[in-house]
C-alpha positions as a Python dict, from the first residue, in 0.01 Angstrom:
ca = {
    (1, 'X'): (0, 0, 0),
    (2, 'X'): (250, 288, 9),
    (3, 'X'): (400, 165, 339),
    (4, 'X'): (569, -129, 162),
    (5, 'X'): (763, 94, -78),
    (6, 'X'): (1129, 186, -19),
    (7, 'X'): (1255, 438, -272),
    (8, 'X'): (1626, 508, -224),
    (9, 'X'): (1942, 618, -400),
    (10, 'X'): (2306, 523, -372),
    (11, 'X'): (2548, 814, -343),
    (12, 'X'): (2926, 807, -346),
    (13, 'X'): (3247, 951, -484),
    (14, 'X'): (3355, 794, -818),
    (15, 'X'): (3519, 451, -779),
    (16, 'X'): (3391, 391, -425),
    (17, 'X'): (3207, 82, -552),
    (18, 'X'): (2858, 220, -604),
    (19, 'X'): (2778, 41, -929),
    (20, 'X'): (2914, -287, -794),
    (21, 'X'): (2695, -250, -485),
    (22, 'X'): (2395, -181, -711),
    (23, 'X'): (2458, -507, -897),
    (24, 'X'): (2490, -707, -577),
    (25, 'X'): (2177, -554, -427),
    (26, 'X'): (1988, -661, -738),
    (27, 'X'): (2145, -1006, -720),
    (28, 'X'): (2049, -1045, -352),
    (29, 'X'): (1704, -910, -428),
    (30, 'X'): (1653, -1175, -698),
    (31, 'X'): (1628, -920, -979),
    (32, 'X'): (1927, -1069, -1166),
    (33, 'X'): (2099, -1406, -1163),
    (34, 'X'): (2455, -1301, -1240),
    (35, 'X'): (2644, -990, -1137),
    (36, 'X'): (2921, -873, -1367),
    (37, 'X'): (3216, -676, -1236),
    (38, 'X'): (3223, -310, -1339),
    (39, 'X'): (3549, -341, -1530),
    (40, 'X'): (3496, -692, -1662),
    (41, 'X'): (3492, -732, -2037),
    (42, 'X'): (3201, -841, -2251),
    (43, 'X'): (2835, -746, -2259),
    (44, 'X'): (2729, -1040, -2042),
    (45, 'X'): (2948, -927, -1754),
    (46, 'X'): (2893, -553, -1781),
    (47, 'X'): (2725, -355, -1504),
    (48, 'X'): (2356, -377, -1591),
    (49, 'X'): (2277, -27, -1463),
    (50, 'X'): (2532, 137, -1696),
    (51, 'X'): (2374, 107, -2041),
    (52, 'X'): (2482, 421, -2228),
    (53, 'X'): (2772, 375, -2469),
    (54, 'X'): (3005, 620, -2297),
    (55, 'X'): (2931, 454, -1960),
    (56, 'X'): (3026, 113, -2097),
    (57, 'X'): (3350, 253, -2241),
    (58, 'X'): (3461, 437, -1927),
    (59, 'X'): (3318, 216, -1653),
    (60, 'X'): (3137, 506, -1483),
    (61, 'X'): (2772, 600, -1436),
    (62, 'X'): (2668, 923, -1609),
    (63, 'X'): (2291, 887, -1601),
    (64, 'X'): (2050, 792, -1324),
    (65, 'X'): (1905, 447, -1378),
    (66, 'X'): (1591, 321, -1208),
    (67, 'X'): (1562, -38, -1093),
    (68, 'X'): (1275, -207, -911),
    (69, 'X'): (1283, -538, -727),
    (70, 'X'): (1079, -709, -454),
    (71, 'X'): (1164, -916, -149),
    (72, 'X'): (958, -1070, 132),
    (73, 'X'): (1012, -960, 493),
    (74, 'X'): (809, -1086, 790),
    (75, 'X'): (525, -1202, 568),
    (76, 'X'): (513, -873, 374),
    (77, 'X'): (648, -808, 26),
    (78, 'X'): (862, -496, 14),
    (79, 'X'): (903, -316, -321),
    (80, 'X'): (1247, -158, -353),
    (81, 'X'): (1287, 127, -602),
    (82, 'X'): (1661, 183, -640),
    (83, 'X'): (1787, 495, -818),
    (84, 'X'): (2151, 459, -921),
    (85, 'X'): (2296, 810, -948),
    (86, 'X'): (2607, 938, -1126),
    (87, 'X'): (2903, 957, -891),
    (88, 'X'): (3106, 1198, -1103),
    (89, 'X'): (3077, 1561, -993),
    (90, 'X'): (3025, 1679, -1352),
    (91, 'X'): (2677, 1525, -1330),
    (92, 'X'): (2576, 1687, -1002),
    (93, 'X'): (2261, 1837, -1159),
    (94, 'X'): (2125, 1495, -1256),
    (95, 'X'): (2216, 1359, -912),
    (96, 'X'): (2052, 1652, -733),
    (97, 'X'): (1727, 1604, -922),
    (98, 'X'): (1736, 1230, -857),
    (99, 'X'): (1776, 1290, -484),
    (100, 'X'): (1452, 1491, -487),
    (101, 'X'): (1275, 1167, -586),
    (102, 'X'): (1401, 942, -302),
    (103, 'X'): (1303, 891, 61),
    (104, 'X'): (1640, 761, 184),
    (105, 'X'): (1997, 701, 64),
    (106, 'X'): (2290, 463, 99),
    (107, 'X'): (2624, 644, 123),
    (108, 'X'): (2916, 432, 0),
    (109, 'X'): (3265, 518, 127),
    (110, 'X'): (3594, 366, 18),
    (111, 'X'): (3765, 220, 329),
    (112, 'X'): (4098, 359, 211),
    (113, 'X'): (3975, 710, 120),
    (114, 'X'): (3695, 788, 366),
    (115, 'X'): (3486, 1094, 289),
    (116, 'X'): (3585, 1248, -44),
    (117, 'X'): (3474, 1584, -188),
    (118, 'X'): (3189, 1454, -404),
    (119, 'X'): (3054, 1244, -117),
    (120, 'X'): (3044, 1557, 97),
    (121, 'X'): (2857, 1753, -172),
    (122, 'X'): (2598, 1481, -217),
    (123, 'X'): (2553, 1445, 157),
    (124, 'X'): (2478, 1817, 184),
    (125, 'X'): (2204, 1778, -78),
    (126, 'X'): (2055, 1497, 130),
    (127, 'X'): (2079, 1711, 443),
    (128, 'X'): (1888, 1995, 273),
    (129, 'X'): (1598, 1754, 226),
    (130, 'X'): (1649, 1567, 558),
    (131, 'X'): (1705, 1241, 368),
    (132, 'X'): (1800, 960, 611),
    (133, 'X'): (2131, 792, 527),
    (134, 'X'): (2268, 442, 579),
    (135, 'X'): (2647, 424, 540),
    (136, 'X'): (2848, 137, 390),
    (137, 'X'): (3224, 148, 436),
    (138, 'X'): (3323, -56, 132),
    (139, 'X'): (3631, -248, 13),
    (140, 'X'): (3735, -380, 355),
    (141, 'X'): (3891, -679, 178),
    (142, 'X'): (4160, -432, 64),
    (143, 'X'): (4402, -228, 270),
    (144, 'X'): (4215, 57, 437),
    (145, 'X'): (4219, 308, 718),
    (146, 'X'): (4154, 228, 1081),
    (147, 'X'): (3778, 168, 1134),
    (148, 'X'): (3764, 403, 1433),
    (149, 'X'): (3932, 676, 1230),
    (150, 'X'): (3669, 631, 955),
    (151, 'X'): (3380, 647, 1203),
    (152, 'X'): (3521, 960, 1366),
    (153, 'X'): (3565, 1126, 1026),
    (154, 'X'): (3198, 1062, 942),
    (155, 'X'): (3091, 1206, 1278),
    (156, 'X'): (3317, 1514, 1247),
    (157, 'X'): (3282, 1604, 879),
    (158, 'X'): (2909, 1531, 848),
    (159, 'X'): (2806, 1636, 1199),
    (160, 'X'): (2620, 1306, 1239),
    (161, 'X'): (2596, 1055, 1518),
    (162, 'X'): (2736, 722, 1397),
    (163, 'X'): (2612, 382, 1507),
    (164, 'X'): (2831, 88, 1393),
    (165, 'X'): (2606, -206, 1302),
    (166, 'X'): (2889, -442, 1207),
    (167, 'X'): (3267, -464, 1246),
    (168, 'X'): (3548, -579, 1015),
    (169, 'X'): (3773, -855, 1144),
    (170, 'X'): (4090, -712, 992),
    (171, 'X'): (4131, -544, 653),
    (172, 'X'): (4319, -621, 334),
    (173, 'X'): (4553, -918, 373),
    (174, 'X'): (4442, -960, 736),
    (175, 'X'): (4071, -971, 652),
    (176, 'X'): (3896, -1266, 822),
    (177, 'X'): (3529, -1172, 810),
    (178, 'X'): (3261, -937, 940),
    (179, 'X'): (3093, -940, 1281),
    (180, 'X'): (2724, -834, 1285),
    (181, 'X'): (2638, -655, 1612),
    (182, 'X'): (2262, -671, 1559),
    (183, 'X'): (2244, -1045, 1496),
    (184, 'X'): (2560, -1145, 1691),
    (185, 'X'): (2673, -1339, 1387),
    (186, 'X'): (3011, -1383, 1224),
    (187, 'X'): (3022, -1384, 841),
    (188, 'X'): (3320, -1576, 705),
    (189, 'X'): (3493, -1575, 365),
    (190, 'X'): (3525, -1894, 164),
    (191, 'X'): (3728, -2011, -134),
    (192, 'X'): (4037, -1868, -297),
    (193, 'X'): (3862, -1536, -370),
    (194, 'X'): (3758, -1502, -3),
    (195, 'X'): (3400, -1408, -96),
    (196, 'X'): (3097, -1453, 127),
    (197, 'X'): (2899, -1761, 29),
    (198, 'X'): (2667, -1785, 328),
    (199, 'X'): (2900, -1930, 594),
    (200, 'X'): (2759, -1776, 913),
    (201, 'X'): (2836, -1853, 1276),
    (202, 'X'): (2581, -1767, 1546),
    (203, 'X'): (2749, -1639, 1864),
    (204, 'X'): (2659, -1532, 2217),
    (205, 'X'): (2843, -1203, 2177),
    (206, 'X'): (3187, -1057, 2085),
    (207, 'X'): (3345, -1251, 2376),
    (208, 'X'): (3210, -1592, 2276),
    (209, 'X'): (3485, -1861, 2301),
    (210, 'X'): (3358, -2015, 1975),
    (211, 'X'): (3528, -1728, 1790),
    (212, 'X'): (3859, -1910, 1836),
    (213, 'X'): (3730, -2197, 1621),
    (214, 'X'): (3697, -1967, 1321),
    (215, 'X'): (3942, -1677, 1363),
    (216, 'X'): (4312, -1629, 1435),
    (217, 'X'): (4418, -1508, 1780),
    (218, 'X'): (4446, -1156, 1640),
    (219, 'X'): (4100, -1187, 1488),
    (220, 'X'): (3946, -1297, 1818),
    (221, 'X'): (4112, -1002, 1991),
    (222, 'X'): (3980, -761, 1727),
    (223, 'X'): (3622, -875, 1774),
    (224, 'X'): (3645, -883, 2155),
    (225, 'X'): (3837, -559, 2211),
    (226, 'X'): (3753, -339, 1911),
    (227, 'X'): (3397, -468, 1896),
    (228, 'X'): (3334, -385, 2262),
    (229, 'X'): (3489, -40, 2220),
    (230, 'X'): (3281, 26, 1907),
    (231, 'X'): (2958, -69, 2080),
    (232, 'X'): (3031, 131, 2393),
    (233, 'X'): (3205, 429, 2235),
    (234, 'X'): (2942, 524, 1973),
    (235, 'X'): (2570, 592, 1983),
    (236, 'X'): (2332, 296, 1985),
    (237, 'X'): (2102, 280, 1685),
    (238, 'X'): (1807, 515, 1733),
    (239, 'X'): (1521, 477, 1486),
    (240, 'X'): (1387, 832, 1521),
    (241, 'X'): (1732, 992, 1505),
    (242, 'X'): (1801, 802, 1183),
    (243, 'X'): (1464, 896, 1029),
    (244, 'X'): (1530, 1262, 1120),
    (245, 'X'): (1869, 1257, 947),
    (246, 'X'): (2065, 1300, 1273),
    (247, 'X'): (2224, 952, 1290),
    (248, 'X'): (2364, 711, 1036),
    (249, 'X'): (2390, 335, 1093),
    (250, 'X'): (2731, 224, 961),
    (251, 'X'): (2800, -115, 800),
    (252, 'X'): (3140, -248, 701),
    (253, 'X'): (3157, -472, 396),
    (254, 'X'): (3279, -550, 49),
    (255, 'X'): (3028, -520, -234),
    (256, 'X'): (3262, -713, -462),
    (257, 'X'): (3295, -1002, -216),
    (258, 'X'): (2928, -972, -110),
    (259, 'X'): (2995, -892, 255),
    (260, 'X'): (2736, -656, 404),
    (261, 'X'): (2503, -653, 102),
    (262, 'X'): (2223, -853, 266),
    (263, 'X'): (2255, -638, 581),
    (264, 'X'): (2205, -323, 371),
    (265, 'X'): (1886, -460, 212),
    (266, 'X'): (1759, -562, 558),
    (267, 'X'): (1832, -216, 699),
    (268, 'X'): (1647, -45, 411),
    (269, 'X'): (1349, -279, 460),
    (270, 'X'): (1334, -241, 839),
    (271, 'X'): (1445, 116, 901),
    (272, 'X'): (1420, 330, 586),
    (273, 'X'): (1105, 545, 563),
    (274, 'X'): (813, 464, 334),
    (275, 'X'): (704, 739, 91),
    (276, 'X'): (732, 1081, 252),
    (277, 'X'): (533, 1404, 189),
    (278, 'X'): (677, 1620, -89),
    (279, 'X'): (710, 2002, -92),
    (280, 'X'): (452, 2185, -306),
    (281, 'X'): (404, 2560, -300),
    (282, 'X'): (361, 2672, 60),
    (283, 'X'): (282, 2324, 194),
    (284, 'X'): (330, 1953, 134),
    (285, 'X'): (145, 1675, -49),
    (286, 'X'): (96, 1365, 163),
    (287, 'X'): (119, 1014, 11),
    (288, 'X'): (-226, 951, 168),
    (289, 'X'): (-388, 1206, -62),
    (290, 'X'): (-649, 1038, -287),
    (291, 'X'): (-561, 1235, -602),
    (292, 'X'): (-281, 1096, -815),
    (293, 'X'): (12, 1340, -820),
    (294, 'X'): (376, 1316, -920),
    (295, 'X'): (668, 1506, -1067),
    (296, 'X'): (915, 1452, -1351),
    (297, 'X'): (1272, 1440, -1219),
    (298, 'X'): (1439, 1298, -1529),
    (299, 'X'): (1382, 1262, -1903),
    (300, 'X'): (1584, 1013, -2104),
    (301, 'X'): (1587, 984, -2483),
    (302, 'X'): (1691, 685, -2689),
    (303, 'X'): (1701, 423, -2414),
    (304, 'X'): (1612, 197, -2704),
    (305, 'X'): (1795, 353, -3003),
    (306, 'X'): (1597, 130, -3243),
    (307, 'X'): (1275, 308, -3149),
    (308, 'X'): (1406, 664, -3084),
    (309, 'X'): (1196, 667, -2769),
    (310, 'X'): (1167, 936, -2500),
    (311, 'X'): (1081, 840, -2146),
    (312, 'X'): (990, 1082, -1865),
    (313, 'X'): (1059, 942, -1516),
    (314, 'X'): (782, 1034, -1272),
    (315, 'X'): (811, 998, -895),
    (316, 'X'): (457, 921, -782),
    (317, 'X'): (372, 1121, -470),
    (318, 'X'): (9, 1028, -394),
    (319, 'X'): (-294, 831, -508),
    (320, 'X'): (-329, 498, -687),
    (321, 'X'): (-227, 529, -1050),
    (322, 'X'): (-405, 308, -1303),
    (323, 'X'): (-300, 251, -1661),
    (324, 'X'): (-493, 475, -1902),
    (325, 'X'): (-552, 755, -1648),
    (326, 'X'): (-550, 1113, -1764),
    (327, 'X'): (-303, 1342, -1589),
    (328, 'X'): (-240, 1711, -1651),
    (329, 'X'): (126, 1826, -1682),
    (330, 'X'): (189, 2170, -1534),
    (331, 'X'): (391, 2268, -1840),
    (332, 'X'): (112, 2181, -2082),
    (333, 'X'): (-216, 2271, -1910),
    (334, 'X'): (-422, 2004, -2083),
    (335, 'X'): (-461, 1638, -1981),
    (336, 'X'): (-268, 1355, -2141),
    (337, 'X'): (-371, 987, -2125),
    (338, 'X'): (-96, 761, -1989),
    (339, 'X'): (-159, 441, -2185),
    (340, 'X'): (179, 267, -2154),
    (341, 'X'): (332, 344, -1814),
    (342, 'X'): (658, 156, -1758),
    (343, 'X'): (832, -2, -1460),
    (344, 'X'): (1209, -36, -1498),
    (345, 'X'): (1487, -276, -1446),
    (346, 'X'): (1776, -72, -1589),
    (347, 'X'): (1708, -73, -1966),
    (348, 'X'): (1458, -359, -1936),
    (349, 'X'): (1099, -259, -1887),
    (350, 'X'): (745, -387, -1840),
    (351, 'X'): (404, -220, -1866),
    (352, 'X'): (265, -114, -1526),
    (353, 'X'): (-109, -155, -1474),
    (354, 'X'): (-100, 23, -1136),
    (355, 'X'): (148, 222, -929),
    (356, 'X'): (157, 349, -572),
    (357, 'X'): (321, 647, -396),
    (358, 'X'): (696, 601, -397),
    (359, 'X'): (701, 419, -731),
    (360, 'X'): (897, 548, -1027),
    (361, 'X'): (709, 505, -1353),
    (362, 'X'): (822, 586, -1705),
    (363, 'X'): (589, 777, -1934),
    (364, 'X'): (665, 755, -2307),
    (365, 'X'): (616, 1092, -2476),
    (366, 'X'): (738, 1303, -2767),
    (367, 'X'): (873, 1610, -2591),
    (368, 'X'): (549, 1680, -2402),
    (369, 'X'): (700, 1625, -2057),
    (370, 'X'): (1006, 1799, -1918),
    (371, 'X'): (1213, 1788, -1602),
    (372, 'X'): (1033, 1975, -1324),
    (373, 'X'): (679, 1919, -1458),
    (374, 'X'): (410, 1830, -1203),
    (375, 'X'): (148, 1576, -1311),
    (376, 'X'): (-188, 1560, -1135),
    (377, 'X'): (-551, 1468, -1192),
    (378, 'X'): (-690, 1811, -1107),
    (379, 'X'): (-398, 2040, -1202),
    (380, 'X'): (-408, 2206, -859),
    (381, 'X'): (-59, 2109, -737),
    (382, 'X'): (291, 2238, -819),
    (383, 'X'): (584, 2051, -668),
    (384, 'X'): (894, 2257, -593),
    (385, 'X'): (1265, 2198, -548),
    (386, 'X'): (1381, 2090, -897),
    (387, 'X'): (1592, 2383, -1018),
    (388, 'X'): (1818, 2438, -1316),
    (389, 'X'): (2167, 2555, -1220),
    (390, 'X'): (2372, 2826, -1384),
    (391, 'X'): (2626, 2665, -1621),
    (392, 'X'): (2994, 2686, -1534),
    (393, 'X'): (3116, 2605, -1887),
    (394, 'X'): (2977, 2766, -2205),
    (395, 'X'): (3067, 2643, -2554),
    (396, 'X'): (2958, 2680, -2915),
    (397, 'X'): (2888, 2369, -3122),
    (398, 'X'): (3050, 2349, -3465),
    (399, 'X'): (2904, 2108, -3724),
    (400, 'X'): (3145, 1912, -3941),
    (401, 'X'): (2866, 1874, -4201),
    (402, 'X'): (2666, 2199, -4237),
    (403, 'X'): (2375, 2010, -4398),
    (404, 'X'): (2301, 1850, -4055),
    (405, 'X'): (2182, 2178, -3899),
    (406, 'X'): (1826, 2053, -3855),
    (407, 'X'): (1939, 1728, -3690),
    (408, 'X'): (2167, 1925, -3458),
    (409, 'X'): (1885, 2154, -3348),
    (410, 'X'): (1662, 1852, -3278),
    (411, 'X'): (1939, 1681, -3079),
    (412, 'X'): (2015, 1990, -2870),
    (413, 'X'): (1644, 2036, -2796),
    (414, 'X'): (1615, 1671, -2689),
    (415, 'X'): (1924, 1682, -2469),
    (416, 'X'): (1821, 2009, -2304),
    (417, 'X'): (1479, 1859, -2224),
    (418, 'X'): (1664, 1577, -2048),
    (419, 'X'): (1867, 1826, -1845),
    (420, 'X'): (2196, 1697, -1990),
    (421, 'X'): (2277, 2044, -2125),
    (422, 'X'): (2126, 2389, -2140),
    (423, 'X'): (2084, 2575, -2469),
    (424, 'X'): (2094, 2954, -2497),
    (425, 'X'): (1993, 3150, -2808),
    (426, 'X'): (2174, 3488, -2826),
    (427, 'X'): (1969, 3801, -2898),
    (428, 'X'): (2236, 3897, -3150),
    (429, 'X'): (2386, 3627, -3374),
    (430, 'X'): (2251, 3291, -3487),
    (431, 'X'): (2490, 3043, -3324),
    (432, 'X'): (2342, 2882, -3010),
    (433, 'X'): (2550, 2837, -2696),
    (434, 'X'): (2568, 2518, -2488),
    (435, 'X'): (2594, 2542, -2109),
    (436, 'X'): (2700, 2263, -1872),
    (437, 'X'): (2811, 2232, -1510),
    (438, 'X'): (3105, 1994, -1574),
    (439, 'X'): (3351, 1911, -1850),
    (440, 'X'): (3248, 1545, -1876),
    (441, 'X'): (2898, 1654, -1978),
    (442, 'X'): (3054, 1794, -2296),
    (443, 'X'): (3212, 1455, -2371),
    (444, 'X'): (2870, 1294, -2324),
    (445, 'X'): (2714, 1554, -2556),
    (446, 'X'): (2959, 1482, -2841),
    (447, 'X'): (2931, 1104, -2786),
    (448, 'X'): (2551, 1108, -2791),
    (449, 'X'): (2532, 1342, -3092),
    (450, 'X'): (2737, 1087, -3285),
    (451, 'X'): (2586, 763, -3150),
    (452, 'X'): (2218, 859, -3133),
    (453, 'X'): (2172, 1138, -3388),
    (454, 'X'): (2449, 1062, -3642),
    (455, 'X'): (2574, 1418, -3606),
    (456, 'X'): (2951, 1478, -3607),
    (457, 'X'): (3031, 1796, -3421),
    (458, 'X'): (3306, 1964, -3222),
    (459, 'X'): (3309, 2233, -2955),
    (460, 'X'): (3473, 2573, -2959),
    (461, 'X'): (3512, 2846, -2703),
    (462, 'X'): (3237, 3099, -2651),
    (463, 'X'): (3302, 3456, -2534),
    (464, 'X'): (3111, 3391, -2210),
    (465, 'X'): (3202, 3219, -1882),
    (466, 'X'): (2870, 3189, -1701),
    (467, 'X'): (2502, 3287, -1719),
    (468, 'X'): (2237, 3434, -1489),
    (469, 'X'): (1858, 3437, -1526),
    (470, 'X'): (1714, 3788, -1512),
    (471, 'X'): (1402, 3893, -1325),
    (472, 'X'): (1246, 4233, -1269),
    (473, 'X'): (978, 4467, -1396),
    (474, 'X'): (919, 4487, -1772),
    (475, 'X'): (1040, 4846, -1774),
    (476, 'X'): (1363, 4768, -1592),
    (477, 'X'): (1431, 4467, -1816),
    (478, 'X'): (1373, 4671, -2133),
    (479, 'X'): (1612, 4936, -2006),
    (480, 'X'): (1875, 4672, -1934),
    (481, 'X'): (1830, 4521, -2280),
    (482, 'X'): (1889, 4859, -2448),
    (483, 'X'): (2249, 4872, -2324),
    (484, 'X'): (2340, 4499, -2301),
    (485, 'X'): (2184, 4330, -2603),
    (486, 'X'): (2517, 4174, -2710),
    (487, 'X'): (2532, 3995, -2373),
    (488, 'X'): (2174, 3867, -2366),
    (489, 'X'): (2021, 3537, -2471),
    (490, 'X'): (1699, 3341, -2428),
    (491, 'X'): (1682, 2993, -2285),
    (492, 'X'): (1460, 2727, -2439),
    (493, 'X'): (1162, 2858, -2237),
    (494, 'X'): (1215, 3208, -2378),
    (495, 'X'): (1334, 3350, -2045),
    (496, 'X'): (1593, 3628, -2054),
    (497, 'X'): (1949, 3534, -1959),
    (498, 'X'): (2251, 3755, -1897),
    (499, 'X'): (2564, 3598, -2050),
    (500, 'X'): (2861, 3709, -1840),
    (501, 'X'): (3228, 3709, -1937),
    (502, 'X'): (3333, 3653, -1574),
    (503, 'X'): (3212, 3642, -1216),
    (504, 'X'): (3327, 4001, -1182),
    (505, 'X'): (3100, 4094, -1471),
    (506, 'X'): (2800, 3947, -1283),
    (507, 'X'): (2887, 4141, -968),
    (508, 'X'): (2933, 4465, -1160),
    (509, 'X'): (2592, 4436, -1330),
    (510, 'X'): (2422, 4346, -1001),
    (511, 'X'): (2564, 4657, -840),
    (512, 'X'): (2474, 4874, -1138),
    (513, 'X'): (2117, 4734, -1166),
    (514, 'X'): (1987, 4686, -810),
    (515, 'X'): (1624, 4653, -926),
    (516, 'X'): (1704, 4340, -1124),
    (517, 'X'): (1767, 3990, -989),
    (518, 'X'): (2056, 3792, -1138),
    (519, 'X'): (1979, 3433, -1037),
    (520, 'X'): (2213, 3133, -1049),
    (521, 'X'): (1917, 2893, -1034),
    (522, 'X'): (1585, 2872, -1209),
    (523, 'X'): (1287, 2678, -1078),
    (524, 'X'): (1051, 2521, -1334),
}
């Protein structure tokens, strides 16, 4: 049943602890039996969600991985579909598209840094789609800012009501544990590493005298005084306000030391919404709809380099999918049979016989499916809200071995289908131009060209700074082309693009050609 699905993402600024939290959620959920630290050495201790070579080298996530695990709650088995998104701002496009496929999110904040610029950007994307957010203030076992200051910053910067669900008993060197307001339980560290190993004390409330048996005098005072102030000074948890995106429950914890991880899973299971309706044309498609529908939010090539595979990630929106069904992609117009649908655990996979709304299934294909495609049984639905963004960096690719031109073209086509880069083919001149949103995407491009396609290449400056998609009548577009052919290109769909030397250039052409639209986004 769709109601037992929880499809969510984890969003954060780089280095806030997102990948570590992902590991520990999977560990608590029983999906893995050992969690490796992000910066630990050796394949056995590497973050399982970071499988691409450049991710392993740098200790950061640059692709969105999909992981599924199950856990029983109140006699019902909940299926968790966790989408681990890139934290680095250079991969905001991939993150934006991933957030279109989730029903809720966990926002991870560093206790020492609070809300950082990338966190704010990602939150705004969630707000646009009214995605409910659970907040984890992470790394409380290290020195951090005052908890009240952090809560107030969330409320002020995000314009959200905050509802503290737990409270840290000290931070850094003074850390003594975490008090859970909902359960009235104290979670205590054990061992030299001061990790949580299940030592829990049930209490009658923050003023319970038994606190003195487990905490220092300062710790008792923190729970009694700060805990009371936190409960009285901030909004109580309101289910509807959370579901509407107006309130965020806030947990304090340490993903590395496993404090707060179980509470996060519980909150997702109890409070996070099941599959929600998705925007399509002028209306929405409900998960209760009988027809199988879904959309492609990501394409990933070479997850298994030995097989040169290509997997399209589909967020199922409605219906009961069965292996072997025929679905029609909006970009193709004719049905394809889905014989080997895949469920994911990072790079591990298994064949899925059935799938329900909210599930993420992988569809092996050879370039048939692209980001933004709608799949449906009757080809009557078009999901919206998965745009391409105008590139902020444009470069030319220079081959070190000119005989590899064919391999380069194939690689650029593959990577543009994934949404890693955009490729523009100038109307004049033969050399294609690569467009990206962030510098790190270029590093990924060069790394993947070498590792996956055996193509050694370098990048050189192009004469252009940005691009805009053109729209207008055929006559107006032909007139524009007559005078600006040197500044025009086609994207891989054949759509006309104005290649601008600067932002001023865009503004000048907009003013000079009021009948044309110069768009910074393009919807598939």
